[in-house]
C-alpha positions in Angstrom: -88.0 -117.5 42.5 -86.5 -115.2 45.0 -83.6 -114.6 42.6 -85.9 -113.8 39.8 -87.7 -111.3 41.9 -84.7 -109.6 43.0 -83.6 -109.1 39.4 -86.9 -107.9 38.3 -87.3 -105.2 41.0 -85.6 -101.9 40.3 -82.8 -100.7 42.5 -83.7 -97.9 44.9 -81.8 -94.6 44.1 -79.8 -92.9 47.0 -81.4 -89.9 48.4 -79.6 -86.6 47.6 -78.8 -84.2 50.6 -81.1 -81.3 50.9 -80.1 -77.7 50.2 -79.8 -77.0 53.9 -77.3 -79.8 54.3 -75.2 -78.5 51.5 -75.1 -74.9 52.8 -74.4 -75.9 56.4 -70.6 -75.7 56.1 -70.8 -72.2 54.8 -73.2 -71.2 57.5 -70.8 -72.6 60.1 -68.0 -70.4 58.8 -70.2 -67.3 58.9 -71.1 -68.0 62.5 -67.5 -68.2 63.6 -66.1 -64.8 64.7 -63.2 -63.5 62.6 -59.8 -63.1 64.3 -58.8 -59.5 64.7 -55.9 -58.6 62.5 -53.0 -56.8 64.2 -53.1 -53.1 63.5 -50.2 -51.8 61.3 -47.9 -49.3 63.0 -48.8 -45.8 62.1 -45.8 -43.7 60.8 -45.2 -40.4 62.3 -45.9 -37.7 59.8 -43.6 -34.6 59.6 -45.2 -31.4 60.4 -46.2 -29.5 57.2 -44.1 -26.4 56.7 -45.9 -23.1 56.8 -46.6 -22.0 53.3 -46.5 -18.3 52.5 -49.8 -16.8 51.9 -50.5 -16.2 48.2 -50.0 -12.6 47.1 -53.1 -10.6 46.8 -53.6 -9.6 43.2 -55.2 -6.2 42.6 -57.6 -6.0 39.8 -56.2 -4.1 36.8 -57.3 -0.6 36.3 -59.4 0.2 33.3 -57.5 1.6 30.3 -58.1 5.2 29.8 -56.6 8.2 28.0 -53.0 9.0 29.1 -52.8 12.1 31.1 -50.4 14.7 29.6 -47.0 14.8 31.1 -46.2 17.7 33.2 -43.7 20.2 31.9 -40.3 19.5 33.2 -38.9 22.0 35.6 -35.4 23.5 35.6 -34.0 20.7 37.7 -35.5 18.0 35.4 -34.4 19.4 32.0 -31.5 17.4 30.3 -30.2 18.8 27.1 -28.0 16.8 24.7 -24.5 18.5 24.6 -23.4 20.1 21.3 -20.5 18.6 19.4 -18.5 21.8 20.0 -19.3 24.4 22.6 -17.7 27.1 24.7 -17.8 26.7 28.4 -16.1 29.2 30.8 -13.5 30.2 28.3 -12.8 26.6 27.2 -13.7 24.8 24.0 -15.4 21.4 24.8 -15.8 18.8 22.1 -18.4 16.0 22.6 -18.2 13.3 20.0 -18.7 9.5 20.0 -15.5 7.6 20.2 -16.1 6.0 16.8 -16.2 9.4 15.1 -13.1 10.5 17.1 -11.1 7.5 15.9 -12.2 8.1 12.3 -11.1 11.7 12.5 -7.8 10.8 14.0 -7.1 8.2 11.2 -8.1 10.7 8.6 -5.7 13.3 10.0 -2.8 10.8 10.1 -3.6 9.8 6.5 -3.4 13.4 5.4 -0.1 13.9 7.2 1.4 10.8 5.6 0.2 12.0 2.1 1.8 15.4 2.6 5.0 13.9 3.8 5.2 11.5 0.9 4.5 14.3 -1.6 7.3 16.3 0.0 9.7 13.4 -0.4 8.8 13.0 -4.1 9.2 16.8 -4.7 12.5 16.9 -2.9 13.7 13.8 -4.8 12.7 15.5 -8.1 14.5 18.7 -7.2 17.6 16.7 -6.2 17.5 14.8 -9.4 17.2 17.9 -11.5 20.0 19.6 -9.6 22.2 16.4 -9.9 21.6 16.4 -13.7 22.6 20.1 -13.9 25.7 19.6 -11.8 26.8 16.3 -13.4 26.1 17.4 -17.0 27.2 21.0 -16.6 28.5 22.6 -13.5 31.2 20.1 -12.7 32.7 19.4 -16.1 36.4 18.6 -16.6 39.0 20.7 -18.3 41.2 18.9 -20.8 44.4 17.8 -19.1 47.8 17.0 -20.3 48.6 14.0 -22.4 49.9 11.9 -19.4 46.9 12.5 -17.3 45.1 9.5 -15.9 42.2 8.6 -18.1 40.1 7.3 -15.2 40.1 10.8 -13.5 38.3 12.5 -16.4 34.9 13.8 -15.4 31.8 14.7 -17.4 32.1 17.9 -19.5 30.1 20.9 -18.5 28.7 23.9 -20.4 30.7 27.1 -20.1 29.7 30.6 -20.7 30.4 30.8 -24.4 29.6 34.1 -26.2 27.4 34.3 -29.2 30.4 34.8 -31.5 32.2 31.7 -30.2 29.0 29.6 -30.7 28.7 30.6 -34.3 26.4 33.5 -33.7 24.0 31.5 -31.4 22.8 33.1 -28.1 23.7 31.4 -24.8 21.2 28.5 -24.5 20.0 26.1 -21.9 19.3 23.2 -24.3 19.7 19.5 -23.5 22.1 18.4 -26.3 25.9 18.2 -26.4 27.6 18.4 -29.8 29.9 15.4 -30.2 32.9 16.6 -32.2 35.1 13.5 -32.3 35.8 10.1 -30.7 38.9 8.1 -30.2 40.2 5.1 -28.4 43.0 7.2 -26.9 42.6 10.3 -24.9 45.8 11.9 -26.1 44.5 12.0 -29.7 41.7 14.3 -28.6 43.7 16.8 -26.6 45.3 18.7 -29.6 41.8 18.9 -31.1 40.4 20.4 -27.9 43.1 23.0 -28.0 42.4 23.8 -31.6 38.7 24.5 -31.0 39.6 26.5 -27.8 41.7 28.8 -30.0 38.6 29.5 -32.1 36.4 30.2 -29.1 34.6 26.8 -28.5 35.2 25.2 -25.1 35.2 21.4 -25.2 35.7 18.5 -22.8 36.8 14.9 -23.0 34.5 12.3 -21.5 35.0 8.5 -21.2 32.5 6.1 -22.6 32.1 4.2 -19.3 31.4 7.4 -17.3 28.9 8.5 -19.9 27.1 5.1 -19.7 27.0 5.3 -15.9 25.5 8.8 -16.2 22.8 7.6 -18.7 22.0 4.7 -16.4 21.7 6.9 -13.3 19.1 9.2 -14.9 17.2 6.7 -17.0 18.4 7.9 -20.4 18.6 5.7 -23.5 22.2 4.4 -23.7 21.6 2.2 -26.7 23.3 4.8 -29.0 26.5 4.9 -27.0 29.5 2.8 -28.3 30.6 -0.2 -26.4 34.1 -0.9 -25.0 36.6 1.8 -24.0 37.1 5.1 -25.6 36.5 8.9 -25.3 34.3 11.6 -26.8 35.2 15.2 -27.5 32.1 17.2 -26.8 31.1 20.8 -26.3 30.9 22.1 -22.8 27.8 24.1 -23.6 24.4 22.4 -24.3 22.2 23.4 -27.2 18.8 22.8 -28.7 18.6 20.1 -31.3 21.6 20.5 -33.6 19.9 18.6 -36.4 17.0 21.1 -36.7 17.8 24.2 -38.8 17.1 27.5 -37.0 18.2 26.4 -33.6 21.3 27.5 -31.7 22.5 23.9 -31.9 22.4 23.9 -35.7 24.3 27.2 -35.9 27.0 25.9 -33.4 27.3 22.7 -35.4 27.9 24.6 -38.7 30.6 26.7 -36.9 32.3 23.5 -35.6 32.4 22.1 -39.1 34.1 25.3 -40.3 36.6 25.3 -37.5 37.3 21.6 -37.9 38.3 22.0 -41.6 41.1 24.3 -40.3 42.7 21.3 -38.4 44.0 19.8 -41.6 47.7 19.3 -41.3 47.8 20.5 -37.7 47.8 17.1 -35.9 51.1 16.5 -34.1 53.2 13.6 -35.3 52.1 10.3 -33.8 48.5 11.6 -33.2 45.4 10.8 -35.1 44.7 13.4 -37.9 40.9 12.8 -38.2 41.2 13.0 -41.9 39.5 13.1 -44.3 36.3 14.4 -42.7 37.9 16.7 -40.1 34.9 16.8 -37.8 32.3 17.4 -40.5 30.3 14.5 -39.0 29.7 16.2 -35.7 26.3 15.4 -34.2 24.1 16.1 -31.2 23.7 13.9 -28.1 20.7 14.4 -25.8 21.8 14.3 -22.1 18.7 15.4 -20.3 
């Protein structure tokens, strides 16, 4: 029965601790004094440098009308110098250096231009004088039969009279009259003497020298024969011999008349120039 009672009686629950009992450990901690923490060493601070005092700003003045500037006195007057002025008997020039350089270059350019024009003019005069001397003033005289053919020079005009030129007045034309041509110089020498007897001065000129003359002065040498040979030409120059009414035409007619008289007069062993006897004379422009 005792066992049945014990089983039927409920078990007693354990008593919980009160609130005070639970808070007691925390209260004990609060009651204990806290240990003092060691103080940290204080670092020595550097003395602060003295700062300059801030500048005192003045309040701006109120904007107003600008006061008129005072008239400058004699000591304050500055005048811009003139480009050219006279000062104590001297001429003073005041120019920026850029303008001075430009003026200098312009003067140099003018001098070079004048110098170049002078050279061109001098060259032109020399060329004209050379033509006159080579085509006229220094012409050869017909030499003997045994003369060296390479020593012959260009023929030159002589002072023929109006009668010797077939009634034509002395002219300053630019045409020779070619009377004859031959491969041998000796064949032309008797012909030259024949025309001289009748008042017409002639000269013998080599083909090669004539070609060189044409090349020197820029003349057209296409009409000149090639190879070696000689021309018999008049010393005097005329106007166009192919145009009637000119002194060259009159001289050409006179040469044809005189040439017809050469029939049968050629020495033995020389060319006779038959049957035309110089009737085919023609003009040659040399200037």
